[in-house]
C-alpha positions in Angstrom: 80.7 5.6 113.0 84.1 5.7 114.7 87.0 7.9 113.8 90.4 7.6 115.4 92.1 10.2 113.2 91.1 13.6 114.6 94.2 15.3 113.3 93.2 18.8 112.4 92.8 21.6 115.0 89.8 23.6 114.0 88.3 26.8 115.5 84.6 27.7 115.1 84.0 31.5 115.2 81.0 33.7 115.3 80.6 37.1 113.8 79.4 39.9 116.0 76.5 41.7 114.4 74.3 44.7 115.1 71.2 46.1 113.6 71.6 49.3 111.5 69.3 52.3 111.6 67.6 51.1 108.5 66.9 47.6 110.0 69.7 45.8 108.2 72.5 43.8 109.8 76.2 44.7 109.9 79.3 43.1 111.3 80.8 44.9 114.2 84.1 44.2 115.9 86.1 41.0 115.7 84.6 37.5 115.5 84.3 35.6 118.8 85.7 32.0 119.2 82.9 29.5 119.9 85.2 26.6 120.5 88.4 24.9 119.3 88.7 21.2 119.0 90.5 18.4 117.1 88.5 17.1 114.1 88.7 14.9 111.1 88.6 16.9 107.8 87.9 15.2 104.5 87.0 16.4 101.0 83.4 16.1 99.9 83.2 13.6 97.1 80.8 12.2 94.5 77.5 13.7 93.6 77.5 15.9 96.7 80.7 17.6 95.5 79.2 18.1 92.0 76.1 19.6 93.5 78.1 22.0 95.7 80.3 23.0 92.8 77.2 23.7 90.7 75.9 25.9 93.6 79.1 28.0 93.5 80.9 26.5 96.5 84.6 25.9 96.2 86.8 23.3 98.0 83.9 21.7 99.9 84.9 19.6 102.9 83.3 17.6 105.7 84.5 18.2 109.3 83.7 15.6 111.9 84.1 16.6 115.5 82.7 15.4 118.8 82.1 18.8 120.3 78.7 20.4 121.3 76.4 20.6 118.2 74.0 23.0 119.9 76.8 25.6 119.9 77.3 25.6 116.1 75.1 27.8 114.0 75.1 27.8 110.2 76.1 31.5 110.2 79.4 30.6 112.0 82.6 29.9 110.2 85.5 27.5 110.7 89.3 28.2 110.5 91.9 25.5 110.0 95.1 25.1 108.0 95.3 28.8 107.6 92.0 29.0 105.7 88.5 30.3 106.5 85.5 28.1 105.6 81.9 29.1 105.6 79.5 26.5 107.0 77.0 25.1 104.4 75.2 22.7 106.8 75.5 21.2 110.3 74.1 17.8 111.4 74.5 15.1 114.0 75.5 11.6 112.9 72.9 8.8 113.4 74.8 7.4 116.3 74.8 10.9 117.9 78.6 10.7 118.5 79.8 13.3 116.1 78.6 16.5 114.5 79.4 17.0 110.8 79.9 20.5 109.4 79.9 20.7 105.6 82.0 23.7 104.8 83.4 25.6 101.7 85.8 28.5 101.0 
């Protein structure tokens, strides 16, 4: 797989969390930037889009980037084009050149 059109600047961020007295988790402070990079963003199509829509996700997209996959956690989120997208899944392409984040608003 080879992409030459990495034309969207994305920022992956991580929420700061702390344990509450009752053992739960709460967000504290502002999210921390994990990394920013250029990426290719495309809509999810076909059966996958239908499945995500049935699961309640809106505006699902695939983000391809060549950054460090070990730094991305499914609990992180992605900002681009003025929107905030939650990560649905993260995987590495078969050729190990790109990570793919499937995201949704």
